[in-house]
C-alpha positions in Angstrom: 173.9 97.7 107.9 170.4 96.1 109.4 171.0 94.4 113.2 167.4 93.7 113.1 168.4 90.6 111.3 170.1 89.1 114.0 167.5 89.7 116.6 165.0 87.6 117.9 161.4 87.9 117.3 160.5 89.5 120.4 163.1 92.2 120.0 162.2 92.8 116.5 158.6 92.9 117.1 159.2 95.7 119.6 161.7 97.6 117.8 159.2 97.8 114.9 156.2 98.8 117.1 158.5 101.6 118.7 159.7 102.8 115.4 156.2 103.0 113.9 154.8 104.8 117.0 157.4 107.3 117.4 157.4 108.4 113.7 154.5 110.7 113.9 152.7 112.4 116.9 149.2 111.2 115.2 147.5 108.1 116.6 147.7 105.1 114.5 145.0 102.2 114.2 145.4 98.6 115.5 144.5 97.6 112.2 147.3 99.9 110.1 149.7 98.9 112.9 148.8 95.1 112.3 149.1 95.9 108.2 152.5 97.7 108.7 154.0 95.2 110.8 152.4 92.1 109.8 151.1 90.9 113.2 147.9 90.0 114.5 146.3 92.7 117.1 146.7 90.7 120.0 150.4 90.3 119.5 150.5 94.2 119.2 148.4 94.9 122.2 150.7 92.7 124.2 154.0 94.6 122.9 152.2 97.8 123.8 151.7 96.6 127.7 155.6 95.6 127.6 156.7 98.9 126.1 154.7 100.7 128.9 156.5 98.4 131.5 160.0 99.1 129.8 159.1 103.1 130.0 158.8 102.7 134.0 161.7 100.2 134.4 164.0 102.9 132.6 162.4 105.8 134.5 160.9 107.4 131.4 157.3 107.1 132.4 157.3 110.7 133.6 158.5 111.8 129.7 156.9 109.0 127.5 153.7 107.3 127.6 151.7 105.6 125.1 147.9 107.0 125.0 145.1 105.6 123.2 142.0 106.8 121.7 139.0 104.2 122.0 141.2 101.7 122.8 142.1 101.2 118.9 144.1 104.1 118.3 147.6 104.5 119.9 150.6 107.0 119.9 153.3 107.9 121.9 153.2 111.1 124.0 156.6 112.2 124.4 157.6 115.4 126.7 160.7 115.7 124.1 162.0 113.7 121.1 165.2 113.3 122.9 163.6 110.9 125.6 162.6 108.4 122.5 166.4 108.2 121.8 166.9 107.8 125.4 164.7 104.6 125.4 165.9 103.2 122.3 169.6 103.4 123.7 168.7 101.6 127.0 166.4 99.3 125.5 169.1 98.1 123.0 171.7 97.7 125.5 169.6 95.2 127.2 169.4 92.9 124.0 171.6 89.6 124.3 172.8 90.3 120.8 174.0 93.6 121.6 175.6 92.9 124.9 177.5 89.9 122.9 178.8 92.2 120.1 179.6 95.2 122.6 181.9 92.2 124.7 183.6 91.4 121.2 184.1 94.9 120.5 185.7 95.8 123.7 187.4 92.4 123.9 186.5 91.1 127.2 187.8 88.1 128.4 184.8 86.3 127.3 183.5 83.0 129.0 180.8 81.7 127.6 179.0 80.5 131.1 179.3 83.9 132.4 178.4 85.8 129.3 175.2 83.6 129.1 174.2 84.5 132.8 174.8 88.2 132.0 172.5 87.9 129.2 170.3 85.8 131.3 169.9 83.2 128.9 171.0 79.6 128.6 174.4 78.5 126.9 172.6 76.7 124.2 170.7 79.6 123.5 173.7 82.0 123.4 175.8 79.6 120.9 172.6 79.5 118.6 172.6 83.3 118.6 176.6 83.5 118.0 176.0 81.0 114.9 173.4 83.5 113.6 175.6 86.7 114.1 178.5 85.0 112.8 176.5 84.2 109.4 175.1 88.0 109.5 179.1 89.2 109.8 180.3 87.2 106.8 178.1 89.6 104.6 180.6 92.2 105.8 183.7 90.1 105.1 184.2 89.3 108.9 183.9 86.3 111.0 184.0 85.1 114.5 187.1 82.9 115.6 186.1 79.9 117.3 186.5 79.8 121.0 187.4 83.1 121.5 184.9 84.9 119.4 187.6 87.5 118.1 186.5 89.2 114.8 188.5 88.0 112.0 188.9 90.1 108.7 190.3 93.0 107.1 190.9 95.7 109.7 189.2 98.5 108.0 186.1 96.2 107.7 186.0 95.7 111.7 186.5 99.5 112.1 183.6 100.3 110.0 181.6 97.7 112.2 182.5 99.2 115.2 181.6 102.6 113.6 178.3 101.7 112.8 177.5 100.1 115.7 178.2 103.0 117.9 175.9 105.0 116.1 173.3 102.2 116.2 173.5 101.5 119.6 174.3 104.6 121.4 172.9 107.0 118.7 175.9 109.8 119.9 174.6 109.8 123.4 177.1 109.7 126.5 178.5 106.3 127.2 181.5 104.4 128.6 182.0 102.9 125.1 185.5 102.7 123.8 187.0 103.2 127.7 190.1 105.1 126.0 191.8 108.5 127.0 189.8 111.1 124.7 192.1 113.9 124.8 194.5 112.7 122.2 191.7 111.6 119.8 190.4 114.8 120.2 193.6 116.8 119.5 194.0 114.7 116.1 190.5 115.5 115.1 191.0 119.0 115.3 194.0 118.7 113.5 192.4 117.0 110.7 189.6 119.6 110.5 192.3 122.4 110.3 194.4 120.7 107.7 191.6 119.9 105.3 189.8 123.4 106.4 186.6 121.4 106.7 183.2 123.2 107.4 181.2 120.4 109.5 178.9 120.4 112.2 178.9 119.1 115.7 177.5 115.8 114.7 180.0 115.4 111.9 182.7 116.6 114.4 181.5 113.6 116.6 181.6 111.0 113.8 184.9 112.2 113.0 186.3 112.1 116.4 184.9 108.6 116.6 186.6 107.4 113.7 189.8 108.6 114.8 189.1 107.3 118.5 188.6 103.9 117.0 191.7 104.0 114.8 193.7 105.0 117.7 192.4 102.5 120.0 192.5 99.6 117.6 196.2 100.5 116.6 197.2 100.9 120.1 195.7 97.1 120.7 197.9 95.9 117.8 195.2 95.7 115.1 197.0 97.5 112.5 195.7 98.7 108.9 197.4 97.2 105.9 197.0 99.5 103.1 196.3 98.2 99.4 199.2 98.1 96.8 197.4 100.7 94.5 196.5 103.1 97.4 200.2 103.2 98.2 201.1 103.9 95.1 199.1 106.9 94.9 199.7 108.1 98.1 203.6 107.9 97.6 203.3 110.4 94.6 200.9 112.6 96.2 201.8 116.3 97.4 199.0 116.7 99.3 199.7 113.5 101.2 203.4 114.5 101.9 202.1 117.8 103.4 199.7 115.9 105.6 202.3 113.5 106.8 204.7 116.6 107.7 201.6 118.4 109.5 200.7 115.4 111.6 204.3 114.7 112.4 204.3 118.0 114.4 201.6 116.8 116.4 203.1 115.0 119.6 199.9 112.7 120.2 200.2 111.1 116.6 204.0 110.4 116.4 203.1 106.8 117.6 200.8 106.2 114.6 202.7 104.6 111.7 202.3 105.5 107.9 199.9 102.8 107.3 197.6 104.3 109.8 197.9 108.0 108.9 197.3 106.6 105.2 194.0 105.0 106.4 193.2 108.3 108.3 194.2 110.4 105.1 191.8 108.3 103.1 189.0 107.4 105.3 188.4 111.2 106.1 188.6 112.0 102.5 185.6 109.3 101.8 183.4 110.4 104.5 184.0 114.2 104.6 185.3 115.6 101.1 182.4 117.4 100.4 183.1 119.6 103.2 186.9 120.2 102.4 187.5 123.8 101.4 187.1 124.7 97.9 190.9 124.9 97.3 191.5 121.6 98.9 188.7 119.7 96.6 190.2 121.3 93.6 193.9 119.9 94.5 192.4 116.4 95.5 190.4 116.2 92.3 193.4 117.1 90.3 195.5 114.4 91.9 192.8 111.7 91.3 192.6 112.5 87.7 196.5 112.7 87.1 197.1 109.4 89.0 194.1 107.7 87.3 192.9 106.3 90.9 190.4 103.8 90.3 187.6 106.0 92.4 188.3 108.6 89.4 188.0 106.4 86.7 184.8 104.9 88.4 183.2 108.6 88.6 184.0 109.2 84.9 182.5 105.9 84.0 179.2 106.9 86.0 179.0 110.4 84.9 179.3 109.2 81.1 176.6 106.6 81.6 174.0 108.9 83.1 174.9 111.4 80.4 173.9 109.1 77.9 170.9 107.7 79.9 169.4 111.5 80.3 170.4 112.3 76.6 167.3 114.5 76.2 168.8 116.7 79.3 171.8 118.7 79.0 173.6 118.9 82.5 177.1 119.9 83.5 178.7 118.3 86.3 180.1 120.8 88.9 183.0 120.4 91.4 180.3 119.4 94.1 179.0 116.8 92.1 182.4 114.9 91.0 183.6 115.5 94.8 180.5 113.6 96.0 181.0 110.8 93.4 184.7 110.5 94.2 184.1 110.1 97.9 181.4 107.7 97.4 183.6 105.4 95.2 186.4 105.9 97.3 184.4 104.7 100.4 183.6 101.3 98.8 187.0 100.9 97.7 188.3 101.2 101.4 185.3 99.1 102.8 182.7 96.6 101.7 179.2 96.0 102.5 178.4 98.9 105.4 176.1 101.7 103.9 177.7 105.0 103.0 174.9 107.1 104.7 171.4 106.7 106.1 169.2 106.3 103.1 165.7 107.2 102.2 163.5 104.0 101.1 163.8 103.3 97.7 160.2 102.4 97.3 159.3 105.9 98.3 161.6 107.4 95.7 160.0 105.2 93.0 156.6 106.5 94.2 157.5 110.1 94.0 159.5 110.2 91.0 158.6 107.1 88.8 160.1 108.5 85.5 163.4 109.6 87.1 163.9 106.3 89.4 163.4 104.2 86.1 166.1 105.9 84.3 168.4 105.9 87.2 168.1 102.2 87.5 168.4 101.8 83.8 172.1 102.9 84.3 172.7 101.2 87.4 171.9 97.9 85.8 174.2 98.6 83.1 176.9 100.0 85.2 176.7 96.8 87.5 177.0 94.7 84.2 180.0 96.4 83.1 182.0 97.3 86.1 182.6 94.6 88.8 183.2 97.0 91.6 179.1 98.0 91.5 178.8 94.1 92.6 180.1 95.0 95.9 178.1 98.1 96.9 174.6 97.6 98.6 172.1 98.3 95.9 170.0 100.6 97.9 173.2 102.6 98.8 174.2 102.9 95.3 170.9 104.2 94.1 170.1 106.4 96.8 173.6 108.1 96.4 173.1 108.2 92.6 169.9 109.7 93.2 171.0 112.4 95.5 174.0 113.4 93.1 171.8 113.5 90.0 168.9 115.2 91.4 171.1 118.0 92.0 172.0 118.4 88.4 168.5 117.8 86.9 165.3 118.3 88.5 163.8 114.9 89.4 160.4 115.8 88.4 161.4 117.2 84.8 160.6 114.3 82.7 157.6 113.1 85.0 154.3 113.2 83.5 153.4 117.1 83.4 150.0 117.9 85.4 147.8 121.0 84.5 145.9 122.3 87.6 143.1 125.0 86.5 142.1 127.7 88.8 138.3 128.4 88.2 137.7 130.7 91.6 135.9 134.1 92.1 139.0 135.7 93.7 140.8 138.9 92.4 143.3 138.4 89.6 146.3 139.5 92.0 145.0 136.8 94.8 144.6 134.1 92.2 148.1 134.6 90.7 149.1 134.4 94.1 147.5 131.1 94.7 148.8 129.8 91.6 152.4 130.6 92.5 152.0 129.3 95.9 150.5 125.8 94.4 153.8 125.6 92.1 156.3 126.5 94.9 155.0 124.1 97.1 155.0 121.2 94.7 158.1 122.2 92.9 160.1 119.4 94.0 157.6 116.5 93.7 155.7 116.8 90.9 155.8 118.6 87.3 152.9 120.7 87.3 151.6 124.1 85.7 148.8 126.0 87.1 146.4 127.6 84.3 143.7 129.6 84.9 140.0 129.2 83.4 140.0 132.0 80.9 138.6 129.9 78.0 136.9 126.6 77.6 139.9 125.5 75.6 142.1 125.6 78.2 139.9 123.8 80.6 139.7 120.9 78.2 143.2 119.5 78.8 143.5 120.2 82.3 143.8 117.4 84.9 142.5 118.9 88.2 140.1 121.9 88.6 140.2 123.8 91.9 137.2 126.1 92.6 135.9 128.2 95.4 132.5 128.0 94.6 130.1 125.0 94.7 129.1 125.3 91.0 127.0 122.2 90.2 127.5 122.8 86.2 131.1 122.1 86.8 130.6 118.2 87.5 128.2 117.6 84.5 130.4 119.7 82.2 133.9 118.5 83.1 135.0 114.9 83.6 138.3 116.0 85.7 138.6 115.8 89.4 137.1 118.9 91.2 138.0 120.2 94.5 136.5 122.8 96.5 139.1 125.2 98.2 138.4 128.0 100.8 139.1 131.7 100.1 141.8 131.6 103.1 143.7 128.7 101.1 144.7 126.8 104.3 147.8 124.6 104.4 145.6 121.5 105.0 144.3 121.8 101.2 147.9 121.3 99.9 147.5 117.4 101.4 144.4 117.1 99.3 145.7 118.4 96.3 148.6 115.9 96.7 146.5 113.1 97.0 144.7 114.1 93.8 148.0 114.5 92.1 149.3 111.2 93.1 145.9 109.7 91.6 146.3 112.0 88.4 149.8 110.9 87.7 149.2 106.8 87.9 
């Protein structure tokens, strides 16, 4: 979900600048920053000055500094990348819209006048911001109750909002968010890991814990889940779910959670973490979805059959891992609408790197959206990225891209030249469909796209029209970036 939509211009501008400067330790020119952000140079300079003041205000100026070269090139010098996240957390916590959402989530007794004073804005400004936030929330099937500003919508949507809010605003750092006794939630989280035999890292354990903590907290406040009829039918006949209920019943801390809450946890944990369940647990769950003909399993079959047709010229077989990935993703969007399943990479970047693969992928997605209404509720970027990740694990995304031939014309020994060819092939194996050939005959050179040479040989440029790149004998890593630039040009 994109919180920047609800922020004012000043906050969006500073966050955009911060994201751009922190993305690399190399300096960026004012012209480049201006082009990237769509802001004029004077505005950028003012924002840089404000960011410096904020570093001092948050007592981070000993760890973070904005440095410049020739007054036109800027970068953030950092002692450690963790300080970048610390700044982001502190800055977000000062933004009026974030303060307002935090107050709603934690269900403070909100009085417009006092809240406006806390945000240091006028009451009329607060009302304008609330209206904007309310319109934004409607995309996620949630709205604000007039007067009390309470969230109105299906409980699973509200819980998804709270989880996304936590990761966006606090980034997993220590905080007082959800002021709830943590022991019960931690014990239940551990029990879930044990039951599903999950192999997850510390960050994933934190995410699991927050899902459980939010569910327990909301339940104790009387905000209960209502499981849809079709899922009750599946769960009532699931032997794994029966074992799950029995196991959870033995844990003293969860005896207060009713059938609906345990059903919700069973499904939402499955949606988020199914690929990390033990192999045997995955097999049982796939089998149950198959025999019970659940809708997420049906959607998985539809998707896999569709892409077998789209990629008809390349045989691929689905593994258990790919079926599990599809199942979890489809289950997630049956439980929750509008929220992103995962952090996604820019679709534009995928199109740039894998144009032919993405063309076929989007062809399949367009047909799926037309044939199945469920795909219309899934954010397009989330759908495109998740399917790319699954399908690219089955088919190399470069297999049907334009084949590019790199010719080595060097004075290196045969062994060194072959080693060099292998290094180039390995380095670009996941980015370009290329083949390295050697200049043994004039015929082999004619159909090449790029020539690499270790000697300035003037006759080359006169005899051949292909791009020629001079490389050093030690072949430093920097040369790969020069080759990549040529490869992108040739592929166009």
